[in-house]
SEKOL-544270 format. One record per residue: x negated, y negated, z of N, C-alpha, C, O in turn; residue number from 1; residue in one letter. Coordinates in steps of 0.05 Angstrom, whole numbers. Layout:
REM SEKOL-544270
@n.px: X, n.py: Y, n.pz: Z, ca.px: X, ca.py: Y, ca.pz: Z, c.px: X, c.py: Y, c.pz: Z, o.px: X, o.py: Y, o.pz: Z, pos: NUM, code: a
...
This chain:
REM SEKOL-544270
@n.px: 2193, n.py: 34, n.pz: 1983, ca.px: 2179, ca.py: 8, ca.pz: 1980, c.px: 2194, c.py: -14, c.pz: 1963, o.px: 2197, o.py: -37, o.pz: 1971, pos: 1, code: m
@n.px: 2201, n.py: -2, n.pz: 1939, ca.px: 2216, ca.py: -19, ca.pz: 1925, c.px: 2241, c.py: -33, c.pz: 1937, o.px: 2245, o.py: -57, o.pz: 1933, pos: 2, code: g
@n.px: 2258, n.py: -17, n.pz: 1953, ca.px: 2282, ca.py: -26, ca.pz: 1968, c.px: 2271, c.py: -46, c.pz: 1990, o.px: 2284, o.py: -67, o.pz: 1995, pos: 3, code: d
@n.px: 2250, n.py: -41, n.pz: 2002, ca.px: 2242, ca.py: -59, ca.pz: 2022, c.px: 2233, c.py: -86, c.pz: 2011, o.px: 2239, o.py: -106, o.pz: 2025, pos: 4, code: l
@n.px: 2220, n.py: -89, n.pz: 1987, ca.px: 2211, ca.py: -112, ca.pz: 1976, c.px: 2237, c.py: -132, c.pz: 1971, o.px: 2239, o.py: -156, o.pz: 1976, pos: 5, code: i
@n.px: 2258, n.py: -112, n.pz: 1958, ca.px: 2284, ca.py: -127, ca.pz: 1951, c.px: 2295, c.py: -137, c.pz: 1976, o.px: 2302, o.py: -161, o.pz: 1977, pos: 6, code: l
@n.px: 2298, n.py: -121, n.pz: 1996, ca.px: 2310, ca.py: -128, ca.pz: 2020, c.px: 2300, c.py: -153, c.pz: 2032, o.px: 2315, o.py: -170, o.pz: 2043, pos: 7, code: e
@n.px: 2273, n.py: -156, n.pz: 2031, ca.px: 2259, ca.py: -181, ca.pz: 2041, c.px: 2266, c.py: -203, c.pz: 2025, o.px: 2273, o.py: -224, o.pz: 2035, pos: 8, code: l
@n.px: 2263, n.py: -201, n.pz: 1998, ca.px: 2267, ca.py: -222, ca.pz: 1979, c.px: 2293, c.py: -232, c.pz: 1981, o.px: 2296, o.py: -257, o.pz: 1983, pos: 9, code: l
@n.px: 2316, n.py: -215, n.pz: 1982, ca.px: 2342, ca.py: -224, ca.pz: 1979, c.px: 2359, c.py: -227, c.pz: 2007, o.px: 2383, o.py: -228, o.pz: 2007, pos: 10, code: l
@n.px: 2342, n.py: -228, n.pz: 2028, ca.px: 2352, ca.py: -232, ca.pz: 2053, c.px: 2373, c.py: -259, c.pz: 2054, o.px: 2367, o.py: -280, o.pz: 2044, pos: 11, code: r
@n.px: 2395, n.py: -254, n.pz: 2065, ca.px: 2414, ca.py: -278, ca.pz: 2068, c.px: 2424, c.py: -283, c.pz: 2040, o.px: 2432, o.py: -306, o.pz: 2038, pos: 12, code: d
@n.px: 2425, n.py: -268, n.pz: 2020, ca.px: 2432, ca.py: -275, ca.pz: 1993, c.px: 2457, c.py: -259, c.pz: 1985, o.px: 2456, o.py: -235, o.pz: 1988, pos: 13, code: v
@n.px: 2478, n.py: -270, n.pz: 1975, ca.px: 2501, ca.py: -256, ca.pz: 1966, c.px: 2494, c.py: -238, c.pz: 1940, o.px: 2487, o.py: -248, o.pz: 1918, pos: 14, code: d
@n.px: 2495, n.py: -213, n.pz: 1943, ca.px: 2485, ca.py: -197, ca.pz: 1917, c.px: 2511, c.py: -185, c.pz: 1907, o.px: 2529, o.py: -178, o.pz: 1921, pos: 15, code: i
@n.px: 2510, n.py: -184, n.pz: 1878, ca.px: 2531, ca.py: -171, ca.pz: 1862, c.px: 2519, c.py: -150, c.pz: 1846, o.px: 2500, o.py: -155, o.pz: 1832, pos: 16, code: l
@n.px: 2531, n.py: -126, n.pz: 1847, ca.px: 2517, ca.py: -105, ca.pz: 1830, c.px: 2534, c.py: -100, c.pz: 1806, o.px: 2558, o.py: -95, o.pz: 1810, pos: 17, code: y
@n.px: 2525, n.py: -101, n.pz: 1782, ca.px: 2541, ca.py: -100, ca.pz: 1760, c.px: 2527, c.py: -80, c.pz: 1740, o.px: 2512, o.py: -87, o.pz: 1723, pos: 18, code: d
@n.px: 2535, n.py: -53, n.pz: 1744, ca.px: 2518, ca.py: -32, ca.pz: 1731, c.px: 2490, c.py: -30, c.pz: 1741, o.px: 2484, o.py: -26, o.pz: 1765, pos: 19, code: g
@n.px: 2471, n.py: -34, n.pz: 1722, ca.px: 2444, ca.py: -29, ca.pz: 1733, c.px: 2433, c.py: -58, c.pz: 1738, o.px: 2409, o.py: -61, o.pz: 1744, pos: 20, code: d
@n.px: 2448, n.py: -80, n.pz: 1735, ca.px: 2437, ca.py: -105, ca.pz: 1740, c.px: 2446, c.py: -114, c.pz: 1768, o.px: 2466, o.py: -106, o.pz: 1780, pos: 21, code: q
@n.px: 2427, n.py: -132, n.pz: 1777, ca.px: 2432, ca.py: -143, ca.pz: 1805, c.px: 2438, c.py: -171, c.pz: 1798, o.px: 2422, o.py: -183, o.pz: 1783, pos: 22, code: i
@n.px: 2459, n.py: -183, n.pz: 1808, ca.px: 2464, ca.py: -212, ca.pz: 1804, c.px: 2464, c.py: -223, c.pz: 1832, o.px: 2474, o.py: -213, o.pz: 1852, pos: 23, code: l
@n.px: 2451, n.py: -248, n.pz: 1830, ca.px: 2445, ca.py: -266, ca.pz: 1856, c.px: 2452, c.py: -293, c.pz: 1848, o.px: 2455, o.py: -299, o.pz: 1824, pos: 24, code: v
@n.px: 2455, n.py: -311, n.pz: 1868, ca.px: 2459, ca.py: -339, ca.pz: 1862, c.px: 2435, c.py: -350, c.pz: 1848, o.px: 2413, o.py: -342, o.pz: 1854, pos: 25, code: p
@n.px: 2440, n.py: -371, n.pz: 1829, ca.px: 2420, ca.py: -381, ca.pz: 1810, c.px: 2403, c.py: -401, c.pz: 1823, o.px: 2386, o.py: -414, o.pz: 1809, pos: 26, code: c
@n.px: 2405, n.py: -406, n.pz: 1849, ca.px: 2391, ca.py: -428, ca.pz: 1863, c.px: 2363, c.py: -417, c.pz: 1867, o.px: 2358, o.py: -403, o.pz: 1887, pos: 27, code: r
@n.px: 2344, n.py: -422, n.pz: 1848, ca.px: 2316, ca.py: -412, ca.pz: 1850, c.px: 2299, c.py: -423, c.pz: 1873, o.px: 2279, o.py: -411, o.pz: 1882, pos: 28, code: k
@n.px: 2307, n.py: -444, n.pz: 1883, ca.px: 2289, ca.py: -453, ca.pz: 1905, c.px: 2294, c.py: -439, c.pz: 1932, o.px: 2281, o.py: -442, o.pz: 1952, pos: 29, code: k
@n.px: 2317, n.py: -422, n.pz: 1930, ca.px: 2323, ca.py: -405, ca.pz: 1954, c.px: 2308, c.py: -381, c.pz: 1957, o.px: 2308, o.py: -367, o.pz: 1977, pos: 30, code: k
@n.px: 2293, n.py: -377, n.pz: 1935, ca.px: 2278, ca.py: -349, ca.pz: 1938, c.px: 2245, c.py: -355, c.pz: 1939, o.px: 2234, o.py: -375, o.pz: 1929, pos: 31, code: y
@n.px: 2232, n.py: -335, n.pz: 1953, ca.px: 2202, ca.py: -339, ca.pz: 1955, c.px: 2190, c.py: -328, c.pz: 1933, o.px: 2202, o.py: -312, o.pz: 1919, pos: 32, code: d
@n.px: 2165, n.py: -337, n.pz: 1927, ca.px: 2151, ca.py: -324, ca.pz: 1905, c.px: 2144, c.py: -292, c.pz: 1915, o.px: 2146, o.py: -285, o.pz: 1939, pos: 33, code: s
@n.px: 2136, n.py: -276, n.pz: 1896, ca.px: 2123, ca.py: -254, ca.pz: 1900, c.px: 2095, c.py: -254, c.pz: 1896, o.px: 2086, o.py: -267, o.pz: 1878, pos: 34, code: l
@n.px: 2079, n.py: -240, n.pz: 1912, ca.px: 2053, ca.py: -239, ca.pz: 1910, c.px: 2044, c.py: -209, c.pz: 1908, o.px: 2050, o.py: -191, o.pz: 1924, pos: 35, code: f
@n.px: 2030, n.py: -205, n.pz: 1889, ca.px: 2020, ca.py: -178, ca.pz: 1879, c.px: 1990, c.py: -176, c.pz: 1882, o.px: 1976, o.py: -194, o.pz: 1873, pos: 36, code: l
@n.px: 1978, n.py: -154, n.pz: 1896, ca.px: 1953, ca.py: -150, ca.pz: 1898, c.px: 1944, c.py: -131, c.pz: 1873, o.px: 1952, o.py: -108, o.pz: 1870, pos: 37, code: m
@n.px: 1924, n.py: -145, n.pz: 1856, ca.px: 1916, ca.py: -130, ca.pz: 1835, c.px: 1893, c.py: -112, c.pz: 1839, o.px: 1891, o.py: -91, o.pz: 1828, pos: 38, code: i
@n.px: 1874, n.py: -121, n.pz: 1856, ca.px: 1850, ca.py: -107, ca.pz: 1864, c.px: 1845, c.py: -119, c.pz: 1895, o.px: 1860, o.py: -133, o.pz: 1908, pos: 39, code: d
@n.px: 1824, n.py: -111, n.pz: 1902, ca.px: 1813, ca.py: -118, ca.pz: 1931, c.px: 1810, c.py: -150, c.pz: 1935, o.px: 1807, o.py: -159, o.pz: 1958, pos: 40, code: d
@n.px: 1810, n.py: -166, n.pz: 1913, ca.px: 1803, ca.py: -195, ca.pz: 1918, c.px: 1824, c.py: -212, c.pz: 1901, o.px: 1823, o.py: -236, o.pz: 1902, pos: 41, code: t
@n.px: 1839, n.py: -199, n.pz: 1886, ca.px: 1857, ca.py: -216, ca.pz: 1866, c.px: 1885, c.py: -213, c.pz: 1873, o.px: 1894, o.py: -190, o.pz: 1873, pos: 42, code: t
@n.px: 1900, n.py: -233, n.pz: 1878, ca.px: 1927, ca.py: -235, ca.pz: 1883, c.px: 1939, c.py: -251, c.pz: 1861, o.px: 1928, o.py: -271, o.pz: 1850, pos: 43, code: w
@n.px: 1962, n.py: -244, n.pz: 1853, ca.px: 1978, ca.py: -257, ca.pz: 1830, c.px: 2003, c.py: -267, c.pz: 1840, o.px: 2018, o.py: -252, o.pz: 1853, pos: 44, code: v
@n.px: 2010, n.py: -291, n.pz: 1835, ca.px: 2038, ca.py: -303, ca.pz: 1847, c.px: 2056, c.py: -300, c.pz: 1823, o.px: 2049, o.py: -306, o.pz: 1800, pos: 45, code: e
@n.px: 2081, n.py: -289, n.pz: 1829, ca.px: 2102, ca.py: -290, ca.pz: 1811, c.px: 2122, c.py: -309, c.pz: 1822, o.px: 2133, o.py: -303, o.pz: 1844, pos: 46, code: i
@n.px: 2128, n.py: -332, n.pz: 1811, ca.px: 2146, ca.py: -353, ca.pz: 1824, c.px: 2173, c.py: -345, c.pz: 1816, o.px: 2177, o.py: -331, o.pz: 1797, pos: 47, code: p
@n.px: 2193, n.py: -354, n.pz: 1832, ca.px: 2221, ca.py: -347, ca.pz: 1830, c.px: 2233, c.py: -354, c.pz: 1803, o.px: 2251, o.py: -340, o.pz: 1793, pos: 48, code: a
@n.px: 2222, n.py: -376, n.pz: 1791, ca.px: 2237, ca.py: -383, ca.pz: 1765, c.px: 2232, c.py: -361, c.pz: 1744, o.px: 2246, o.py: -359, o.pz: 1724, pos: 49, code: w
@n.px: 2212, n.py: -345, n.pz: 1749, ca.px: 2207, ca.py: -322, ca.pz: 1728, c.px: 2225, c.py: -296, c.pz: 1731, o.px: 2230, o.py: -281, o.pz: 1713, pos: 50, code: t
@n.px: 2233, n.py: -294, n.pz: 1757, ca.px: 2251, ca.py: -269, ca.pz: 1763, c.px: 2281, c.py: -274, c.pz: 1768, o.px: 2297, o.py: -256, o.pz: 1770, pos: 51, code: f
@n.px: 2287, n.py: -300, n.pz: 1769, ca.px: 2320, ca.py: -307, ca.pz: 1771, c.px: 2326, c.py: -317, c.pz: 1745, o.px: 2319, o.py: -339, o.pz: 1737, pos: 52, code: i
@n.px: 2341, n.py: -298, n.pz: 1730, ca.px: 2346, ca.py: -306, ca.pz: 1700, c.px: 2373, c.py: -315, c.pz: 1697, o.px: 2392, o.py: -302, o.pz: 1705, pos: 53, code: i
@n.px: 2373, n.py: -340, n.pz: 1684, ca.px: 2403, ca.py: -348, ca.pz: 1678, c.px: 2411, c.py: -337, c.pz: 1652, o.px: 2398, o.py: -341, o.pz: 1632, pos: 54, code: h
@n.px: 2433, n.py: -323, n.pz: 1654, ca.px: 2442, ca.py: -310, ca.pz: 1633, c.px: 2473, c.py: -315, c.pz: 1631, o.px: 2487, o.py: -313, o.pz: 1651, pos: 55, code: y
@n.px: 2483, n.py: -321, n.pz: 1605, ca.px: 2513, ca.py: -328, ca.pz: 1605, c.px: 2530, c.py: -306, c.pz: 1611, o.px: 2533, o.py: -288, o.pz: 1595, pos: 56, code: p
@n.px: 2541, n.py: -307, n.pz: 1636, ca.px: 2560, ca.py: -286, ca.pz: 1643, c.px: 2590, c.py: -300, c.pz: 1645, o.px: 2595, o.py: -320, o.pz: 1658, pos: 57, code: l
@n.px: 2607, n.py: -286, n.pz: 1632, ca.px: 2634, ca.py: -294, ca.pz: 1633, c.px: 2653, c.py: -284, c.pz: 1656, o.px: 2653, o.py: -261, o.pz: 1664, pos: 58, code: i
@n.px: 2666, n.py: -299, n.pz: 1664, ca.px: 2687, ca.py: -294, ca.pz: 1686, c.px: 2682, c.py: -307, c.pz: 1711, o.px: 2659, o.py: -311, o.pz: 1718, pos: 59, code: g
@n.px: 2703, n.py: -314, n.pz: 1728, ca.px: 2700, ca.py: -323, ca.pz: 1752, c.px: 2683, c.py: -312, c.pz: 1772, o.px: 2671, o.py: -325, o.pz: 1789, pos: 60, code: d
@n.px: 2683, n.py: -283, n.pz: 1768, ca.px: 2666, ca.py: -266, ca.pz: 1788, c.px: 2636, c.py: -274, c.pz: 1784, o.px: 2620, o.py: -271, o.pz: 1803, pos: 61, code: l
@n.px: 2630, n.py: -283, n.pz: 1763, ca.px: 2600, ca.py: -287, ca.pz: 1756, c.px: 2592, c.py: -316, c.pz: 1758, o.px: 2568, o.py: -322, o.pz: 1755, pos: 62, code: y
@n.px: 2611, n.py: -333, n.pz: 1762, ca.px: 2603, ca.py: -362, ca.pz: 1764, c.px: 2584, c.py: -365, c.pz: 1786, o.px: 2588, o.py: -355, o.pz: 1808, pos: 63, code: r
@n.px: 2561, n.py: -381, n.pz: 1780, ca.px: 2538, ca.py: -385, ca.pz: 1793, c.px: 2519, c.py: -365, c.pz: 1797, o.px: 2500, o.py: -369, o.pz: 1811, pos: 64, code: g
@n.px: 2522, n.py: -340, n.pz: 1784, ca.px: 2505, ca.py: -320, ca.pz: 1785, c.px: 2485, c.py: -320, c.pz: 1763, o.px: 2489, o.py: -330, o.pz: 1741, pos: 65, code: k
@n.px: 2458, n.py: -306, n.pz: 1772, ca.px: 2439, ca.py: -302, ca.pz: 1753, c.px: 2431, c.py: -272, c.pz: 1755, o.px: 2439, o.py: -258, o.pz: 1773, pos: 66, code: c
@n.px: 2415, n.py: -263, n.pz: 1735, ca.px: 2406, ca.py: -235, ca.pz: 1736, c.px: 2381, c.py: -236, c.pz: 1751, o.px: 2364, o.py: -254, o.pz: 1748, pos: 67, code: v
@n.px: 2377, n.py: -216, n.pz: 1768, ca.px: 2349, ca.py: -214, ca.pz: 1782, c.px: 2333, c.py: -197, c.pz: 1763, o.px: 2342, o.py: -176, o.pz: 1754, pos: 68, code: l
@n.px: 2311, n.py: -207, n.pz: 1756, ca.px: 2294, ca.py: -194, ca.pz: 1737, c.px: 2275, c.py: -177, c.pz: 1749, o.px: 2253, o.py: -177, o.pz: 1739, pos: 69, code: g
@n.px: 2281, n.py: -162, n.pz: 1770, ca.px: 2266, ca.py: -143, ca.pz: 1784, c.px: 2285, c.py: -119, c.pz: 1787, o.px: 2306, o.py: -120, o.pz: 1799, pos: 70, code: i
@n.px: 2273, n.py: -93, n.pz: 1775, ca.px: 2290, ca.py: -69, ca.pz: 1780, c.px: 2274, c.py: -51, c.pz: 1798, o.px: 2250, o.py: -49, o.pz: 1799, pos: 71, code: g
@n.px: 2290, n.py: -39, n.pz: 1813, ca.px: 2281, ca.py: -16, ca.pz: 1830, c.px: 2282, c.py: 10, c.pz: 1818, o.px: 2304, o.py: 17, o.pz: 1810, pos: 72, code: v
@n.px: 2264, n.py: 24, n.pz: 1816, ca.px: 2266, ca.py: 51, ca.pz: 1807, c.px: 2261, c.py: 74, c.pz: 1827, o.px: 2240, o.py: 78, o.pz: 1838, pos: 73, code: h
@n.px: 2282, n.py: 88, n.pz: 1832, ca.px: 2276, ca.py: 113, ca.pz: 1846, c.px: 2273, c.py: 104, c.pz: 1877, o.px: 2264, o.py: 120, o.pz: 1893, pos: 74, code: d
@n.px: 2279, n.py: 80, n.pz: 1882, ca.px: 2276, ca.py: 70, ca.pz: 1912, c.px: 2248, c.py: 67, c.pz: 1923, o.px: 2244, o.py: 57, o.pz: 1945, pos: 75, code: r
@n.px: 2226, n.py: 77, n.pz: 1906, ca.px: 2202, ca.py: 76, ca.pz: 1914, c.px: 2185, c.py: 54, c.pz: 1905, o.px: 2168, o.py: 44, o.pz: 1920, pos: 76, code: t
@n.px: 2188, n.py: 46, n.pz: 1880, ca.px: 2173, ca.py: 27, ca.pz: 1869, c.px: 2194, c.py: 6, c.pz: 1852, o.px: 2218, o.py: 11, o.pz: 1848, pos: 77, code: y
@n.px: 2182, n.py: -15, n.pz: 1844, ca.px: 2199, ca.py: -34, ca.pz: 1832, c.px: 2188, c.py: -40, c.pz: 1801, o.px: 2164, o.py: -33, o.pz: 1797, pos: 78, code: f
@n.px: 2200, n.py: -50, n.pz: 1783, ca.px: 2192, ca.py: -57, ca.pz: 1756, c.px: 2195, c.py: -85, c.pz: 1752, o.px: 2216, o.py: -96, o.pz: 1760, pos: 79, code: i
@n.px: 2176, n.py: -99, n.pz: 1740, ca.px: 2175, ca.py: -125, ca.pz: 1736, c.px: 2178, c.py: -131, c.pz: 1705, o.px: 2194, o.py: -149, o.pz: 1698, pos: 80, code: l
@n.px: 2166, n.py: -117, n.pz: 1688, ca.px: 2167, ca.py: -120, ca.pz: 1661, c.px: 2163, c.py: -148, c.pz: 1649, o.px: 2142, o.py: -160, o.pz: 1653, pos: 81, code: g
@n.px: 2185, n.py: -158, n.pz: 1634, ca.px: 2184, ca.py: -185, ca.pz: 1623, c.px: 2184, c.py: -206, c.pz: 1645, o.px: 2178, o.py: -229, o.pz: 1638, pos: 82, code: n
@n.px: 2189, n.py: -203, n.pz: 1670, ca.px: 2186, ca.py: -218, ca.pz: 1693, c.px: 2156, c.py: -227, c.pz: 1694, o.px: 2149, o.py: -250, o.pz: 1692, pos: 83, code: t
@n.px: 2142, n.py: -207, n.pz: 1697, ca.px: 2112, ca.py: -211, ca.pz: 1699, c.px: 2101, c.py: -222, c.pz: 1677, o.px: 2083, o.py: -239, o.pz: 1681, pos: 84, code: f
@n.px: 2108, n.py: -216, n.pz: 1651, ca.px: 2096, ca.py: -229, ca.pz: 1629, c.px: 2103, c.py: -259, c.pz: 1627, o.px: 2087, o.py: -274, o.pz: 1617, pos: 85, code: y
@n.px: 2126, n.py: -268, n.pz: 1637, ca.px: 2131, ca.py: -295, ca.pz: 1633, c.px: 2113, c.py: -313, c.pz: 1651, o.px: 2113, o.py: -337, o.pz: 1647, pos: 86, code: r
@n.px: 2099, n.py: -304, n.pz: 1668, ca.px: 2079, ca.py: -319, ca.pz: 1684, c.px: 2051, c.py: -315, c.pz: 1674, o.px: 2034, o.py: -333, o.pz: 1671, pos: 87, code: s
@n.px: 2047, n.py: -289, n.pz: 1668, ca.px: 2018, ca.py: -279, ca.pz: 1658, c.px: 2020, c.py: -265, c.pz: 1631, o.px: 2029, o.py: -242, o.pz: 1628, pos: 88, code: y
@n.px: 2012, n.py: -280, n.pz: 1613, ca.px: 2011, ca.py: -268, ca.pz: 1585, c.px: 1991, c.py: -284, c.pz: 1571, o.px: 1990, o.py: -308, o.pz: 1570, pos: 89, code: y
@n.px: 1973, n.py: -268, n.pz: 1559, ca.px: 1952, ca.py: -278, ca.pz: 1546, c.px: 1951, c.py: -267, c.pz: 1518, o.px: 1954, o.py: -243, o.pz: 1514, pos: 90, code: i
@n.px: 1946, n.py: -286, n.pz: 1497, ca.px: 1945, ca.py: -277, ca.pz: 1471, c.px: 1914, c.py: -278, c.pz: 1458, o.px: 1903, o.py: -300, o.pz: 1459, pos: 91, code: i
@n.px: 1903, n.py: -261, n.pz: 1450, ca.px: 1875, ca.py: -264, ca.pz: 1441, c.px: 1877, c.py: -264, c.pz: 1410, o.px: 1886, o.py: -245, o.pz: 1396, pos: 92, code: h
@n.px: 1869, n.py: -286, n.pz: 1402, ca.px: 1869, ca.py: -290, ca.pz: 1369, c.px: 1841, c.py: -282, c.pz: 1361, o.px: 1823, o.py: -300, o.pz: 1362, pos: 93, code: d
@n.px: 1835, n.py: -258, n.pz: 1352, ca.px: 1813, ca.py: -250, ca.pz: 1340, c.px: 1803, c.py: -263, c.pz: 1318, o.px: 1779, o.py: -263, o.pz: 1314, pos: 94, code: d
@n.px: 1818, n.py: -274, n.pz: 1302, ca.px: 1809, ca.py: -290, ca.pz: 1276, c.px: 1794, c.py: -315, c.pz: 1285, o.px: 1774, o.py: -324, o.pz: 1274, pos: 95, code: d
@n.px: 1805, n.py: -325, n.pz: 1305, ca.px: 1796, ca.py: -355, ca.pz: 1315, c.px: 1778, c.py: -353, c.pz: 1344, o.px: 1774, o.py: -372, o.pz: 1360, pos: 96, code: n
@n.px: 1769, n.py: -330, n.pz: 1346, ca.px: 1753, ca.py: -321, ca.pz: 1370, c.px: 1768, c.py: -332, c.pz: 1396, o.px: 1759, o.py: -327, o.pz: 1418, pos: 97, code: s
């Protein structure tokens, strides 16, 4: 499942693997948003600007590349982590209701 999602998301994209990181072109408009179903009626959109991460990489090989903020674990599911929190993060301030 995780591999299939990445394959669909990164179709026609030049991918560079650097250890555990997946590097992709930084053109965020090139990528579709991800939509996750939370329950039977709730969908959450994760726009590309949250999972295409500009990271200062040194060297000609990395020119124009960004880090993909989605990891695939064990080829069956994917991990969003901070990518998800960038779009959907709520802080409850108990002292101020």
